[in-house]
N, CA, C and O atoms as a GROMACS GRO file, in nm:
protein
  276
    1MET      N    1  -0.246   1.099  -1.089
    1MET     CA    2  -0.196   0.969  -0.966
    1MET      C    3  -0.118   1.117  -0.887
    1MET      O    4  -0.119   1.236  -0.918
    2CYS      N    5  -0.071   1.059  -0.803
    2CYS     CA    6  -0.025   1.151  -0.717
    2CYS      C    7   0.155   1.111  -0.770
    2CYS      O    8   0.180   1.102  -0.890
    3ASP      N    9   0.259   1.091  -0.668
    3ASP     CA   10   0.346   1.083  -0.638
    3ASP      C   11   0.478   1.043  -0.517
    3ASP      O   12   0.600   1.031  -0.504
    4CYS      N   13   0.306   1.033  -0.425
    4CYS     CA   14   0.404   1.162  -0.300
    4CYS      C   15   0.475   0.976  -0.223
    4CYS      O   16   0.525   0.968  -0.110
    5ILE      N   17   0.457   0.844  -0.326
    5ILE     CA   18   0.544   0.752  -0.247
    5ILE      C   19   0.651   0.802  -0.267
    5ILE      O   20   0.705   0.819  -0.158
    6GLU      N   21   0.739   0.849  -0.382
    6GLU     CA   22   0.843   0.891  -0.456
    6GLU      C   23   0.890   0.943  -0.338
    6GLU      O   24   0.978   0.897  -0.266
    7LYS      N   25   0.822   1.048  -0.324
    7LYS     CA   26   0.862   1.195  -0.226
    7LYS      C   27   0.858   1.115  -0.094
    7LYS      O   28   0.970   1.095  -0.046
    8VAL      N   29   0.798   1.086  -0.055
    8VAL     CA   30   0.776   1.009   0.130
    8VAL      C   31   0.893   0.898   0.114
    8VAL      O   32   0.941   0.867   0.223
    9ASN      N   33   0.948   0.833   0.009
    9ASN     CA   34   1.056   0.756   0.041
    9ASN      C   35   1.171   0.786   0.007
    9ASN      O   36   1.262   0.709   0.037
   10LYS      N   37   1.206   0.947  -0.090
   10LYS     CA   38   1.263   1.006  -0.072
   10LYS      C   39   1.341   1.066   0.064
   10LYS      O   40   1.462   1.069   0.083
   11LEU      N   41   1.237   1.112   0.148
   11LEU     CA   42   1.267   1.147   0.285
   11LEU      C   43   1.242   1.031   0.371
   11LEU      O   44   1.143   1.065   0.435
   12LEU      N   45   1.264   0.956   0.395
   12LEU     CA   46   1.254   0.826   0.454
   12LEU      C   47   1.434   0.774   0.438
   12LEU      O   48   1.490   0.747   0.544
   13GLU      N   49   1.523   0.760   0.294
   13GLU     CA   50   1.643   0.723   0.250
   13GLU      C   51   1.677   0.759   0.384
   13GLU      O   52   1.647   0.678   0.472
   14ASP      N   53   1.739   0.878   0.420
   14ASP     CA   54   1.827   0.874   0.551
   14ASP      C   55   1.803   0.754   0.635
   14ASP      O   56   1.894   0.691   0.689
   15LYS      N   57   1.687   0.726   0.644
   15LYS     CA   58   1.649   0.663   0.803
   15LYS      C   59   1.622   0.483   0.743
   15LYS      O   60   1.538   0.410   0.794
   16ASN      N   61   1.708   0.444   0.637
   16ASN     CA   62   1.729   0.331   0.570
   16ASN      C   63   1.564   0.299   0.621
   16ASN      O   64   1.533   0.219   0.709
   17THR      N   65   1.474   0.380   0.542
   17THR     CA   66   1.342   0.319   0.525
   17THR      C   67   1.253   0.338   0.422
   17THR      O   68   1.257   0.444   0.360
   18LYS      N   69   1.126   0.202   0.377
   18LYS     CA   70   1.105   0.241   0.236
   18LYS      C   71   0.922   0.225   0.283
   18LYS      O   72   0.914   0.151   0.381
   19LEU      N   73   0.849   0.253   0.258
   19LEU     CA   74   0.734   0.286   0.218
   19LEU      C   75   0.683   0.109   0.184
   19LEU      O   76   0.768   0.065   0.106
   20ASP      N   77   0.617   0.040   0.204
   20ASP     CA   78   0.611  -0.175   0.104
   20ASP      C   79   0.494  -0.106   0.038
   20ASP      O   80   0.380  -0.079   0.076
   21VAL      N   81   0.551  -0.092  -0.054
   21VAL     CA   82   0.411  -0.142  -0.173
   21VAL      C   83   0.456  -0.237  -0.245
   21VAL      O   84   0.558  -0.268  -0.306
   22PRO      N   85   0.298  -0.294  -0.212
   22PRO     CA   86   0.312  -0.435  -0.268
   22PRO      C   87   0.249  -0.452  -0.435
   22PRO      O   88   0.133  -0.426  -0.466
   23ILE      N   89   0.322  -0.486  -0.501
   23ILE     CA   90   0.246  -0.576  -0.646
   23ILE      C   91   0.090  -0.593  -0.650
   23ILE      O   92   0.096  -0.695  -0.719
   24MET      N   93   0.019  -0.584  -0.640
   24MET     CA   94  -0.116  -0.692  -0.654
   24MET      C   95  -0.179  -0.654  -0.793
   24MET      O   96  -0.123  -0.571  -0.865
   25TYR      N   97  -0.315  -0.724  -0.834
   25TYR     CA   98  -0.370  -0.724  -0.946
   25TYR      C   99  -0.515  -0.608  -0.928
   25TYR      O  100  -0.554  -0.602  -0.811
   26THR      N  101  -0.575  -0.542  -1.004
   26THR     CA  102  -0.623  -0.512  -0.977
   26THR      C  103  -0.755  -0.525  -1.062
   26THR      O  104  -0.773  -0.627  -1.129
   27ILE      N  105  -0.868  -0.400  -1.061
   27ILE     CA  106  -0.975  -0.470  -1.061
   27ILE      C  107  -0.991  -0.594  -1.169
   27ILE      O  108  -1.025  -0.711  -1.154
   28ASP      N  109  -0.932  -0.479  -1.345
   28ASP     CA  110  -0.937  -0.556  -1.449
   28ASP      C  111  -0.771  -0.636  -1.513
   28ASP      O  112  -0.720  -0.622  -1.624
   29LYS      N  113  -0.720  -0.721  -1.388
   29LYS     CA  114  -0.645  -0.792  -1.466
   29LYS      C  115  -0.473  -0.706  -1.408
   29LYS      O  116  -0.377  -0.767  -1.360
   30ARG      N  117  -0.481  -0.572  -1.433
   30ARG     CA  118  -0.390  -0.550  -1.451
   30ARG      C  119  -0.301  -0.514  -1.313
   30ARG      O  120  -0.335  -0.475  -1.201
   31PHE      N  121  -0.139  -0.553  -1.387
   31PHE     CA  122  -0.029  -0.557  -1.221
   31PHE      C  123  -0.031  -0.372  -1.183
   31PHE      O  124  -0.041  -0.274  -1.256
   32SER      N  125  -0.011  -0.392  -1.004
   32SER     CA  126  -0.029  -0.217  -0.994
   32SER      C  127   0.030  -0.223  -0.900
   32SER      O  128   0.014  -0.318  -0.825
   33ALA      N  129   0.112  -0.132  -0.873
   33ALA     CA  130   0.193  -0.132  -0.796
   33ALA      C  131   0.245   0.050  -0.648
   33ALA      O  132   0.342   0.103  -0.592
   34ASP      N  133   0.055   0.065  -0.665
   34ASP     CA  134   0.096   0.238  -0.685
   34ASP      C  135  -0.008   0.234  -0.550
   34ASP      O  136  -0.119   0.288  -0.557
   35ARG      N  137   0.019   0.195  -0.479
   35ARG     CA  138  -0.091   0.231  -0.387
   35ARG      C  139   0.041   0.152  -0.181
   35ARG      O  140   0.076   0.038  -0.149
   36VAL      N  141   0.058   0.258  -0.127
   36VAL     CA  142   0.115   0.212  -0.007
   36VAL      C  143  -0.007   0.044   0.079
   36VAL      O  144  -0.130   0.052   0.073
   37LYS      N  145   0.040  -0.043   0.125
   37LYS     CA  146  -0.013  -0.149   0.218
   37LYS      C  147  -0.024  -0.061   0.358
   37LYS      O  148   0.068   0.006   0.406
   38ILE      N  149  -0.152  -0.075   0.408
   38ILE     CA  150  -0.192  -0.130   0.537
   38ILE      C  151  -0.192  -0.272   0.657
   38ILE      O  152  -0.278  -0.354   0.687
   39VAL      N  153  -0.016  -0.245   0.715
   39VAL     CA  154  -0.007  -0.385   0.763
   39VAL      C  155  -0.166  -0.420   0.854
   39VAL      O  156  -0.247  -0.338   0.899
   40THR      N  157  -0.170  -0.535   0.859
   40THR     CA  158  -0.277  -0.619   0.921
   40THR      C  159  -0.177  -0.719   1.040
   40THR      O  160  -0.072  -0.777   1.012
   41VAL      N  161  -0.236  -0.716   1.156
   41VAL     CA  162  -0.187  -0.838   1.252
   41VAL      C  163  -0.345  -0.966   1.245
   41VAL      O  164  -0.465  -0.941   1.259
   42LYS      N  165  -0.296  -1.054   1.228
   42LYS     CA  166  -0.400  -1.196   1.349
   42LYS      C  167  -0.443  -1.120   1.418
   42LYS      O  168  -0.384  -1.018   1.453
   43ARG      N  169  -0.599  -1.165   1.465
   43ARG     CA  170  -0.626  -1.092   1.629
   43ARG      C  171  -0.611  -1.233   1.734
   43ARG      O  172  -0.586  -1.229   1.855
   44ASP      N  173  -0.633  -1.336   1.664
   44ASP     CA  174  -0.657  -1.504   1.735
   44ASP      C  175  -0.511  -1.575   1.668
   44ASP      O  176  -0.487  -1.577   1.547
   45ASP      N  177  -0.412  -1.638   1.782
   45ASP     CA  178  -0.286  -1.708   1.649
   45ASP      C  179  -0.349  -1.824   1.592
   45ASP      O  180  -0.341  -1.857   1.474
   46LYS      N  181  -0.435  -1.905   1.715
   46LYS     CA  182  -0.528  -2.036   1.676
   46LYS      C  183  -0.606  -2.027   1.580
   46LYS      O  184  -0.631  -2.134   1.525
   47ASN      N  185  -0.662  -1.920   1.532
   47ASN     CA  186  -0.731  -1.885   1.384
   47ASN      C  187  -0.618  -1.961   1.282
   47ASN      O  188  -0.508  -1.930   1.326
   48ARG      N  189  -0.608  -2.020   1.199
   48ARG     CA  190  -0.503  -1.998   1.045
   48ARG      C  191  -0.550  -1.961   0.957
   48ARG      O  192  -0.492  -1.979   0.850
   49LYS      N  193  -0.646  -1.908   0.959
   49LYS     CA  194  -0.636  -1.800   0.834
   49LYS      C  195  -0.564  -1.643   0.840
   49LYS      O  196  -0.568  -1.556   0.927
   50LYS      N  197  -0.505  -1.649   0.725
   50LYS     CA  198  -0.420  -1.523   0.747
   50LYS      C  199  -0.488  -1.404   0.714
   50LYS      O  200  -0.585  -1.393   0.639
   51PRO      N  201  -0.422  -1.302   0.786
   51PRO     CA  202  -0.534  -1.157   0.789
   51PRO      C  203  -0.496  -1.105   0.586
   51PRO      O  204  -0.422  -1.126   0.490
   52ILE      N  205  -0.594  -1.041   0.624
   52ILE     CA  206  -0.606  -0.993   0.445
   52ILE      C  207  -0.500  -0.815   0.428
   52ILE      O  208  -0.462  -0.719   0.494
   53PRO      N  209  -0.500  -0.844   0.356
   53PRO     CA  210  -0.429  -0.713   0.291
   53PRO      C  211  -0.560  -0.611   0.290
   53PRO      O  212  -0.677  -0.628   0.254
   54VAL      N  213  -0.495  -0.506   0.340
   54VAL     CA  214  -0.548  -0.420   0.365
   54VAL      C  215  -0.460  -0.287   0.229
   54VAL      O  216  -0.338  -0.274   0.236
   55THR      N  217  -0.548  -0.198   0.113
   55THR     CA  218  -0.523  -0.112   0.074
   55THR      C  219  -0.593   0.014   0.034
   55THR      O  220  -0.706   0.003  -0.013
   56PRO      N  221  -0.531   0.154   0.050
   56PRO     CA  222  -0.640   0.251   0.067
   56PRO      C  223  -0.706   0.268  -0.085
   56PRO      O  224  -0.654   0.227  -0.189
   57ALA      N  225  -0.826   0.335  -0.073
   57ALA     CA  226  -0.849   0.374  -0.224
   57ALA      C  227  -0.802   0.519  -0.228
   57ALA      O  228  -0.792   0.550  -0.346
   58TYR      N  229  -0.774   0.611  -0.156
   58TYR     CA  230  -0.711   0.696  -0.141
   58TYR      C  231  -0.584   0.719  -0.074
   58TYR      O  232  -0.548   0.685   0.038
   59CYS      N  233  -0.505   0.804  -0.193
   59CYS     CA  234  -0.346   0.813  -0.064
   59CYS      C  235  -0.371   0.874   0.054
   59CYS      O  236  -0.445   0.971   0.076
   60PRO      N  237  -0.299   0.805   0.133
   60PRO     CA  238  -0.336   0.862   0.252
   60PRO      C  239  -0.224   1.015   0.308
   60PRO      O  240  -0.240   1.070   0.417
   61PHE      N  241  -0.152   1.046   0.238
   61PHE     CA  242  -0.046   1.155   0.257
   61PHE      C  243  -0.090   1.298   0.173
   61PHE      O  244  -0.049   1.407   0.214
   62CYS      N  245  -0.170   1.288   0.060
   62CYS     CA  246  -0.222   1.382  -0.008
   62CYS      C  247  -0.391   1.340   0.035
   62CYS      O  248  -0.430   1.353   0.151
   63GLY      N  249  -0.450   1.305  -0.039
   63GLY     CA  250  -0.585   1.255   0.024
   63GLY      C  251  -0.615   1.232  -0.160
   63GLY      O  252  -0.723   1.261  -0.212
   64ASN      N  253  -0.509   1.181  -0.230
   64ASN     CA  254  -0.592   1.270  -0.386
   64ASN      C  255  -0.634   1.078  -0.416
   64ASN      O  256  -0.546   0.995  -0.393
   65SER      N  257  -0.773   1.033  -0.464
   65SER     CA  258  -0.791   0.924  -0.509
   65SER      C  259  -0.747   0.821  -0.571
   65SER      O  260  -0.730   0.882  -0.676
   66TYR      N  261  -0.700   0.669  -0.606
   66TYR     CA  262  -0.591   0.605  -0.680
   66TYR      C  263  -0.740   0.515  -0.813
   66TYR      O  264  -0.822   0.424  -0.798
   67ASP      N  265  -0.712   0.582  -0.898
   67ASP     CA  266  -0.802   0.590  -1.028
   67ASP      C  267  -0.728   0.405  -1.102
   67ASP      O  268  -0.612   0.369  -1.126
   68ALA      N  269  -0.835   0.350  -1.113
   68ALA     CA  270  -0.882   0.219  -1.133
   68ALA      C  271  -0.853   0.268  -1.284
   68ALA      O  272  -0.945   0.257  -1.365
   69GLU      N  273  -0.718   0.325  -1.330
   69GLU     CA  274  -0.707   0.323  -1.493
   69GLU      C  275  -0.708   0.271  -1.621
   69GLU      O  276  -0.688   0.344  -1.718
   0.00000   0.00000   0.00000
């Protein structure tokens, strides 16, 4: 597992910004807070369904795979 989230958040501190890292269930029902969230929006406001969350399988900063340990 990489430490890119911590590194990027440290770089963003002086801009009063941090990455959005959601807490989600992994496949084996453990909590995970080690991935950034890719922001999604609804394409059609008339549709009542919410946009689905998107989380990458690889770190968008260094390219390392997020392992399901």
